[in-house]
BALOBA-1460 file (C-alpha; in Angstrom, 3 decimals):
// residues 275
<rec num="1" residu="x" x="-0.048" y="0.050" z="0.085"/>
<rec num="2" residu="x" x="1.277" y="3.449" z="-0.542"/>
<rec num="3" residu="x" x="2.981" y="4.936" z="2.552"/>
<rec num="4" residu="x" x="0.505" y="7.567" z="2.254"/>
<rec num="5" residu="x" x="-2.819" y="7.514" z="0.590"/>
<rec num="6" residu="x" x="-4.520" y="10.710" z="1.411"/>
<rec num="7" residu="x" x="-4.208" y="14.004" z="3.223"/>
<rec num="8" residu="x" x="-6.058" y="14.629" z="6.448"/>
<rec num="9" residu="x" x="-9.323" y="16.392" z="6.721"/>
<rec num="10" residu="x" x="-12.193" y="17.165" z="8.961"/>
<rec num="11" residu="x" x="-15.163" y="17.313" z="6.669"/>
<rec num="12" residu="x" x="-18.878" y="17.872" z="7.517"/>
<rec num="13" residu="x" x="-20.318" y="16.376" z="4.460"/>
<rec num="14" residu="x" x="-22.954" y="14.290" z="6.262"/>
<rec num="15" residu="x" x="-25.125" y="17.114" z="7.131"/>
<rec num="16" residu="x" x="-28.113" y="15.304" z="8.362"/>
<rec num="17" residu="x" x="-25.946" y="13.106" z="10.639"/>
<rec num="18" residu="x" x="-24.631" y="16.169" z="12.416"/>
<rec num="19" residu="x" x="-21.186" y="14.484" z="12.238"/>
<rec num="20" residu="x" x="-17.806" y="15.898" z="11.512"/>
<rec num="21" residu="x" x="-15.677" y="13.349" z="9.789"/>
<rec num="22" residu="x" x="-11.989" y="12.593" z="10.083"/>
<rec num="23" residu="x" x="-9.132" y="12.406" z="7.552"/>
<rec num="24" residu="x" x="-5.295" y="11.290" z="6.979"/>
<rec num="25" residu="x" x="-1.889" y="12.723" z="6.331"/>
<rec num="26" residu="x" x="0.406" y="13.582" z="3.231"/>
<rec num="27" residu="x" x="0.683" y="12.881" z="-0.438"/>
<rec num="28" residu="x" x="-0.056" y="9.763" z="-2.534"/>
<rec num="29" residu="x" x="2.902" y="7.422" z="-3.242"/>
<rec num="30" residu="x" x="3.084" y="4.439" z="-5.707"/>
<rec num="31" residu="x" x="2.199" y="1.131" z="-4.150"/>
<rec num="32" residu="x" x="5.619" y="-0.262" z="-4.803"/>
<rec num="33" residu="x" x="7.279" y="2.361" z="-2.699"/>
<rec num="34" residu="x" x="5.630" y="1.192" z="0.574"/>
<rec num="35" residu="x" x="6.281" y="-2.473" z="-0.253"/>
<rec num="36" residu="x" x="9.866" y="-2.142" z="-0.674"/>
<rec num="37" residu="x" x="10.501" y="0.208" z="2.336"/>
<rec num="38" residu="x" x="11.384" y="-1.445" z="5.366"/>
<rec num="39" residu="x" x="9.798" y="-0.268" z="8.560"/>
<rec num="40" residu="x" x="12.179" y="-0.299" z="11.496"/>
<rec num="41" residu="x" x="10.275" y="0.461" z="14.919"/>
<rec num="42" residu="x" x="12.276" y="2.860" z="16.982"/>
<rec num="43" residu="x" x="9.748" y="3.215" z="19.973"/>
<rec num="44" residu="x" x="7.138" y="1.107" z="21.721"/>
<rec num="45" residu="x" x="4.508" y="3.185" z="19.626"/>
<rec num="46" residu="x" x="6.216" y="2.247" z="16.437"/>
<rec num="47" residu="x" x="6.186" y="-1.499" z="17.427"/>
<rec num="48" residu="x" x="2.373" y="-1.442" z="18.182"/>
<rec num="49" residu="x" x="1.607" y="0.586" z="14.847"/>
<rec num="50" residu="x" x="3.696" y="-1.968" z="12.802"/>
<rec num="51" residu="x" x="1.590" y="-4.705" z="14.547"/>
<rec num="52" residu="x" x="-1.508" y="-3.021" z="13.476"/>
<rec num="53" residu="x" x="-0.332" y="-2.598" z="9.898"/>
<rec num="54" residu="x" x="0.454" y="-6.267" z="9.703"/>
<rec num="55" residu="x" x="-2.723" y="-7.416" z="11.441"/>
<rec num="56" residu="x" x="-4.667" y="-5.479" z="8.681"/>
<rec num="57" residu="x" x="-2.691" y="-7.015" z="5.896"/>
<rec num="58" residu="x" x="0.652" y="-5.413" z="5.762"/>
<rec num="59" residu="x" x="2.545" y="-3.521" z="3.212"/>
<rec num="60" residu="x" x="3.014" y="-6.134" z="0.492"/>
<rec num="61" residu="x" x="-0.681" y="-7.263" z="0.536"/>
<rec num="62" residu="x" x="-1.836" y="-3.704" z="0.385"/>
<rec num="63" residu="x" x="0.497" y="-2.748" z="-2.335"/>
<rec num="64" residu="x" x="-0.815" y="-5.715" z="-4.406"/>
<rec num="65" residu="x" x="-4.435" y="-4.318" z="-4.309"/>
<rec num="66" residu="x" x="-5.191" y="-3.094" z="-7.968"/>
<rec num="67" residu="x" x="-8.647" y="-1.834" z="-7.490"/>
<rec num="68" residu="x" x="-10.628" y="-0.961" z="-4.340"/>
<rec num="69" residu="x" x="-14.393" y="-0.174" z="-4.407"/>
<rec num="70" residu="x" x="-16.552" y="0.577" z="-1.363"/>
<rec num="71" residu="x" x="-19.474" y="2.570" z="-0.034"/>
<rec num="72" residu="x" x="-19.377" y="5.288" z="2.612"/>
<rec num="73" residu="x" x="-22.578" y="5.256" z="4.474"/>
<rec num="74" residu="x" x="-24.239" y="6.575" z="7.634"/>
<rec num="75" residu="x" x="-26.701" y="4.777" z="9.873"/>
<rec num="76" residu="x" x="-29.104" y="5.773" z="12.657"/>
<rec num="77" residu="x" x="-32.203" y="4.075" z="14.033"/>
<rec num="78" residu="x" x="-31.533" y="1.093" z="12.198"/>
<rec num="79" residu="x" x="-31.495" y="2.818" z="8.782"/>
<rec num="80" residu="x" x="-28.560" y="2.909" z="6.495"/>
<rec num="81" residu="x" x="-28.064" y="5.839" z="4.141"/>
<rec num="82" residu="x" x="-25.412" y="5.686" z="1.408"/>
<rec num="83" residu="x" x="-23.451" y="8.927" z="1.163"/>
<rec num="84" residu="x" x="-20.944" y="8.065" z="-1.650"/>
<rec num="85" residu="x" x="-19.820" y="5.199" z="-3.717"/>
<rec num="86" residu="x" x="-16.045" y="4.996" z="-4.559"/>
<rec num="87" residu="x" x="-13.903" y="3.142" z="-7.193"/>
<rec num="88" residu="x" x="-9.959" y="3.632" z="-6.943"/>
<rec num="89" residu="x" x="-7.470" y="2.433" z="-9.369"/>
<rec num="90" residu="x" x="-4.557" y="2.348" z="-6.873"/>
<rec num="91" residu="x" x="-1.915" y="2.009" z="-9.428"/>
<rec num="92" residu="x" x="-2.710" y="4.974" z="-11.686"/>
<rec num="93" residu="x" x="-4.544" y="7.044" z="-9.182"/>
<rec num="94" residu="x" x="-7.622" y="7.065" z="-11.460"/>
<rec num="95" residu="x" x="-10.666" y="7.582" z="-9.209"/>
<rec num="96" residu="x" x="-14.468" y="7.562" z="-9.630"/>
<rec num="97" residu="x" x="-16.774" y="8.751" z="-6.721"/>
<rec num="98" residu="x" x="-20.727" y="9.111" z="-7.173"/>
<rec num="99" residu="x" x="-23.089" y="10.717" z="-4.743"/>
<rec num="100" residu="x" x="-26.842" y="11.510" z="-4.940"/>
<rec num="101" residu="x" x="-28.670" y="14.493" z="-3.842"/>
<rec num="102" residu="x" x="-32.384" y="14.321" z="-3.551"/>
<rec num="103" residu="x" x="-34.392" y="11.727" z="-5.516"/>
<rec num="104" residu="x" x="-33.101" y="12.486" z="-9.042"/>
<rec num="105" residu="x" x="-29.649" y="13.994" z="-8.944"/>
<rec num="106" residu="x" x="-26.720" y="11.857" z="-9.074"/>
<rec num="107" residu="x" x="-23.224" y="13.262" z="-9.409"/>
<rec num="108" residu="x" x="-20.229" y="11.416" z="-11.000"/>
<rec num="109" residu="x" x="-16.663" y="12.653" z="-10.440"/>
<rec num="110" residu="x" x="-13.946" y="11.388" z="-12.468"/>
<rec num="111" residu="x" x="-10.377" y="12.496" z="-11.601"/>
<rec num="112" residu="x" x="-6.975" y="11.365" z="-10.700"/>
<rec num="113" residu="x" x="-5.924" y="11.691" z="-7.032"/>
<rec num="114" residu="x" x="-2.456" y="12.910" z="-8.144"/>
<rec num="115" residu="x" x="-3.981" y="15.982" z="-10.203"/>
<rec num="116" residu="x" x="-7.598" y="16.063" z="-9.306"/>
<rec num="117" residu="x" x="-8.187" y="19.473" z="-10.484"/>
<rec num="118" residu="x" x="-8.035" y="18.270" z="-14.151"/>
<rec num="119" residu="x" x="-11.204" y="16.139" z="-13.680"/>
<rec num="120" residu="x" x="-14.669" y="16.525" z="-14.539"/>
<rec num="121" residu="x" x="-17.966" y="16.134" z="-12.652"/>
<rec num="122" residu="x" x="-21.193" y="15.171" z="-14.271"/>
<rec num="123" residu="x" x="-24.810" y="15.523" z="-13.283"/>
<rec num="124" residu="x" x="-27.044" y="12.808" z="-14.409"/>
<rec num="125" residu="x" x="-24.540" y="12.041" z="-17.197"/>
<rec num="126" residu="x" x="-23.984" y="15.667" z="-18.413"/>
<rec num="127" residu="x" x="-20.940" y="17.854" z="-17.548"/>
<rec num="128" residu="x" x="-21.732" y="20.503" z="-15.029"/>
<rec num="129" residu="x" x="-20.924" y="24.026" z="-15.948"/>
<rec num="130" residu="x" x="-17.272" y="25.129" z="-15.954"/>
<rec num="131" residu="x" x="-18.215" y="27.554" z="-13.105"/>
<rec num="132" residu="x" x="-19.269" y="24.773" z="-10.833"/>
<rec num="133" residu="x" x="-16.812" y="22.101" z="-11.911"/>
<rec num="134" residu="x" x="-13.957" y="23.246" z="-9.732"/>
<rec num="135" residu="x" x="-15.995" y="23.585" z="-6.536"/>
<rec num="136" residu="x" x="-17.468" y="20.069" z="-7.075"/>
<rec num="137" residu="x" x="-14.156" y="18.490" z="-7.797"/>
<rec num="138" residu="x" x="-12.869" y="19.934" z="-4.566"/>
<rec num="139" residu="x" x="-15.890" y="18.249" z="-2.791"/>
<rec num="140" residu="x" x="-15.146" y="14.897" z="-4.700"/>
<rec num="141" residu="x" x="-11.505" y="14.910" z="-3.701"/>
<rec num="142" residu="x" x="-12.349" y="15.885" z="-0.072"/>
<rec num="143" residu="x" x="-14.721" y="12.841" z="-0.297"/>
<rec num="144" residu="x" x="-11.840" y="10.550" z="-1.240"/>
<rec num="145" residu="x" x="-9.665" y="12.025" z="1.554"/>
<rec num="146" residu="x" x="-12.187" y="11.732" z="4.221"/>
<rec num="147" residu="x" x="-13.886" y="8.416" z="3.314"/>
<rec num="148" residu="x" x="-10.797" y="6.336" z="2.537"/>
<rec num="149" residu="x" x="-9.184" y="7.527" z="5.943"/>
<rec num="150" residu="x" x="-12.173" y="6.085" z="7.874"/>
<rec num="151" residu="x" x="-11.482" y="2.812" z="6.194"/>
<rec num="152" residu="x" x="-7.749" y="2.747" z="5.872"/>
<rec num="153" residu="x" x="-6.230" y="4.476" z="9.016"/>
<rec num="154" residu="x" x="-4.833" y="1.086" z="10.391"/>
<rec num="155" residu="x" x="-2.246" y="1.044" z="7.396"/>
<rec num="156" residu="x" x="-1.593" y="4.777" z="7.427"/>
<rec num="157" residu="x" x="0.306" y="4.981" z="10.746"/>
<rec num="158" residu="x" x="3.542" y="5.539" z="9.073"/>
<rec num="159" residu="x" x="2.546" y="8.147" z="6.636"/>
<rec num="160" residu="x" x="5.176" y="10.981" z="6.359"/>
<rec num="161" residu="x" x="4.489" y="13.515" z="9.179"/>
<rec num="162" residu="x" x="2.508" y="11.179" z="11.509"/>
<rec num="163" residu="x" x="3.822" y="11.215" z="14.925"/>
<rec num="164" residu="x" x="3.114" y="8.242" z="17.121"/>
<rec num="165" residu="x" x="3.279" y="8.068" z="20.985"/>
<rec num="166" residu="x" x="2.410" y="5.480" z="23.389"/>
<rec num="167" residu="x" x="-0.333" y="6.271" z="25.989"/>
<rec num="168" residu="x" x="0.265" y="4.219" z="29.135"/>
<rec num="169" residu="x" x="-2.365" y="5.833" z="31.214"/>
<rec num="170" residu="x" x="-4.974" y="4.538" z="28.800"/>
<rec num="171" residu="x" x="-3.573" y="1.293" z="27.949"/>
<rec num="172" residu="x" x="-4.318" y="-1.828" z="30.037"/>
<rec num="173" residu="x" x="-3.736" y="-5.632" z="29.848"/>
<rec num="174" residu="x" x="-6.084" y="-6.125" z="26.943"/>
<rec num="175" residu="x" x="-5.436" y="-2.864" z="24.848"/>
<rec num="176" residu="x" x="-2.426" y="-0.637" z="23.688"/>
<rec num="177" residu="x" x="-3.305" y="2.864" z="22.844"/>
<rec num="178" residu="x" x="-1.147" y="5.169" z="20.638"/>
<rec num="179" residu="x" x="-1.796" y="8.834" z="20.103"/>
<rec num="180" residu="x" x="-1.279" y="10.303" z="16.477"/>
<rec num="181" residu="x" x="-0.392" y="13.846" z="15.970"/>
<rec num="182" residu="x" x="0.933" y="15.609" z="12.763"/>
<rec num="183" residu="x" x="3.972" y="17.569" z="11.938"/>
<rec num="184" residu="x" x="2.518" y="20.332" z="9.887"/>
<rec num="185" residu="x" x="1.039" y="18.235" z="7.195"/>
<rec num="186" residu="x" x="-2.385" y="17.753" z="5.705"/>
<rec num="187" residu="x" x="-5.096" y="20.309" z="5.889"/>
<rec num="188" residu="x" x="-5.734" y="20.180" z="9.464"/>
<rec num="189" residu="x" x="-2.450" y="19.404" z="11.163"/>
<rec num="190" residu="x" x="-4.095" y="20.169" z="14.789"/>
<rec num="191" residu="x" x="-6.091" y="17.069" z="14.839"/>
<rec num="192" residu="x" x="-5.339" y="14.365" z="17.228"/>
<rec num="193" residu="x" x="-6.332" y="10.659" z="17.381"/>
<rec num="194" residu="x" x="-6.214" y="7.980" z="19.980"/>
<rec num="195" residu="x" x="-5.981" y="4.474" z="18.391"/>
<rec num="196" residu="x" x="-7.044" y="1.569" z="20.748"/>
<rec num="197" residu="x" x="-5.414" y="-1.756" z="19.635"/>
<rec num="198" residu="x" x="-6.192" y="-5.265" z="20.661"/>
<rec num="199" residu="x" x="-2.990" y="-6.553" z="22.068"/>
<rec num="200" residu="x" x="-3.924" y="-10.265" z="21.004"/>
<rec num="201" residu="x" x="-4.913" y="-9.702" z="17.381"/>
<rec num="202" residu="x" x="-3.233" y="-6.228" z="16.738"/>
<rec num="203" residu="x" x="-6.586" y="-5.148" z="15.226"/>
<rec num="204" residu="x" x="-7.965" y="-1.610" z="15.867"/>
<rec num="205" residu="x" x="-10.774" y="-1.857" z="18.415"/>
<rec num="206" residu="x" x="-11.757" y="1.675" z="18.273"/>
<rec num="207" residu="x" x="-10.574" y="5.350" z="17.744"/>
<rec num="208" residu="x" x="-11.147" y="8.651" z="19.473"/>
<rec num="209" residu="x" x="-10.269" y="12.044" z="18.094"/>
<rec num="210" residu="x" x="-10.104" y="15.701" z="18.804"/>
<rec num="211" residu="x" x="-10.286" y="17.719" z="15.652"/>
<rec num="212" residu="x" x="-8.572" y="21.068" z="15.013"/>
<rec num="213" residu="x" x="-12.042" y="22.515" z="14.817"/>
<rec num="214" residu="x" x="-12.699" y="21.319" z="18.535"/>
<rec num="215" residu="x" x="-14.985" y="18.496" z="17.471"/>
<rec num="216" residu="x" x="-14.670" y="15.250" z="19.207"/>
<rec num="217" residu="x" x="-15.644" y="11.508" z="18.549"/>
<rec num="218" residu="x" x="-15.043" y="8.042" z="19.594"/>
<rec num="219" residu="x" x="-16.180" y="5.098" z="17.421"/>
<rec num="220" residu="x" x="-15.716" y="1.272" z="17.626"/>
<rec num="221" residu="x" x="-14.025" y="-0.463" z="14.714"/>
<rec num="222" residu="x" x="-16.156" y="-3.654" z="14.054"/>
<rec num="223" residu="x" x="-17.633" y="-5.949" z="11.529"/>
<rec num="224" residu="x" x="-14.157" y="-6.842" z="10.246"/>
<rec num="225" residu="x" x="-14.017" y="-8.668" z="6.923"/>
<rec num="226" residu="x" x="-11.137" y="-10.320" z="5.140"/>
<rec num="227" residu="x" x="-10.368" y="-9.859" z="1.423"/>
<rec num="228" residu="x" x="-7.961" y="-11.900" z="-0.563"/>
<rec num="229" residu="x" x="-5.245" y="-10.100" z="-2.524"/>
<rec num="230" residu="x" x="-2.432" y="-11.581" z="-4.734"/>
<rec num="231" residu="x" x="0.030" y="-11.177" z="-1.644"/>
<rec num="232" residu="x" x="-2.173" y="-12.429" z="1.012"/>
<rec num="233" residu="x" x="-5.403" y="-11.327" z="2.860"/>
<rec num="234" residu="x" x="-6.257" y="-7.907" z="4.058"/>
<rec num="235" residu="x" x="-8.672" y="-6.960" z="6.829"/>
<rec num="236" residu="x" x="-11.242" y="-4.153" z="6.909"/>
<rec num="237" residu="x" x="-13.386" y="-2.871" z="9.616"/>
<rec num="238" residu="x" x="-16.744" y="-2.128" z="7.804"/>
<rec num="239" residu="x" x="-18.816" y="-0.630" z="10.616"/>
<rec num="240" residu="x" x="-17.862" y="2.126" z="13.095"/>
<rec num="241" residu="x" x="-20.496" y="2.528" z="15.541"/>
<rec num="242" residu="x" x="-20.300" y="5.648" z="17.787"/>
<rec num="243" residu="x" x="-19.793" y="4.848" z="21.354"/>
<rec num="244" residu="x" x="-22.643" y="6.151" z="23.504"/>
<rec num="245" residu="x" x="-24.666" y="7.256" z="20.640"/>
<rec num="246" residu="x" x="-27.107" y="5.723" z="18.161"/>
<rec num="247" residu="x" x="-25.084" y="6.396" z="14.953"/>
<rec num="248" residu="x" x="-22.894" y="4.272" z="12.670"/>
<rec num="249" residu="x" x="-20.444" y="5.152" z="10.024"/>
<rec num="250" residu="x" x="-20.000" y="2.298" z="7.402"/>
<rec num="251" residu="x" x="-17.154" y="1.719" z="5.043"/>
<rec num="252" residu="x" x="-18.860" y="-1.330" z="3.519"/>
<rec num="253" residu="x" x="-19.823" y="-3.244" z="0.300"/>
<rec num="254" residu="x" x="-16.077" y="-3.527" z="-0.194"/>
<rec num="255" residu="x" x="-14.607" y="-5.204" z="-3.251"/>
<rec num="256" residu="x" x="-10.951" y="-5.923" z="-3.901"/>
<rec num="257" residu="x" x="-10.783" y="-6.242" z="-7.732"/>
<rec num="258" residu="x" x="-8.016" y="-7.449" z="-9.862"/>
<rec num="259" residu="x" x="-9.824" y="-5.708" z="-12.998"/>
<rec num="260" residu="x" x="-12.651" y="-3.548" z="-13.731"/>
<rec num="261" residu="x" x="-14.097" y="-2.324" z="-17.143"/>
<rec num="262" residu="x" x="-11.853" y="0.492" z="-18.460"/>
<rec num="263" residu="x" x="-14.840" y="2.765" z="-19.008"/>
<rec num="264" residu="x" x="-15.696" y="2.947" z="-15.360"/>
<rec num="265" residu="x" x="-12.958" y="5.756" z="-15.319"/>
<rec num="266" residu="x" x="-14.597" y="7.595" z="-18.433"/>
<rec num="267" residu="x" x="-18.142" y="6.877" z="-18.401"/>
<rec num="268" residu="x" x="-20.182" y="9.969" z="-16.979"/>
<rec num="269" residu="x" x="-23.334" y="7.862" z="-16.273"/>
<rec num="270" residu="x" x="-24.113" y="6.803" z="-12.775"/>
<rec num="271" residu="x" x="-22.733" y="3.321" z="-12.635"/>
<rec num="272" residu="x" x="-21.798" y="2.586" z="-8.778"/>
<rec num="273" residu="x" x="-24.909" y="3.814" z="-7.108"/>
<rec num="274" residu="x" x="-27.133" y="1.625" z="-9.291"/>
<rec num="275" residu="x" x="-25.275" y="-1.573" z="-8.546"/>
């Protein structure tokens, strides 16, 4: 997997949810970079972070994933609402994200995560006016930043600029806790995250965050699913229920694909939201 996939961001796109979402750190890199770069733990926090990375698949397995498709959704009161559908060519950076507004408006954004401002957004298959395209592309790119971090944080602990610290006062016999802060990288470098790690499995049990904006949250990481890759299985938590509140963030309907129709990165018609 790339040593860093996306920047960090706090993004209130789920307006009905009343929920500020979280992000990641630094610039995309090619998958081969991370697979070949050895990680040498220098601290206890580094050792825990490496255990987390490996428990969720490890660098080689993640680097071998060609295409990743998933939904980002919000749930409350037993109801699930899809917010966006994503498809990512992780080797070229080609990206497709679709989201619906109202009952008859579906946006499709086609861009490359390495130079997203060159992309195009479509509404119901037609290009949006040039005066709107730049703003909607930024929304789509922020959607990519935000949604992938909710899914992929466990394998992004060694991104450039991420600082890891062990938190002994919060750790216990079953759980290790590391705090993430950021060295002037990303869009919101003042964000902080606490990652709760199962000592037995190495998987993330929950995370808590205090964002630069002052917003706070704490969510469990549950409903783990494993997916085969050419270099071994990866693990993804597909549901993140809020602790102490009736709301759940989903990164679900995940597919790890070895090939997809090429026109998915050029066809402006809604494709993912109708599957």
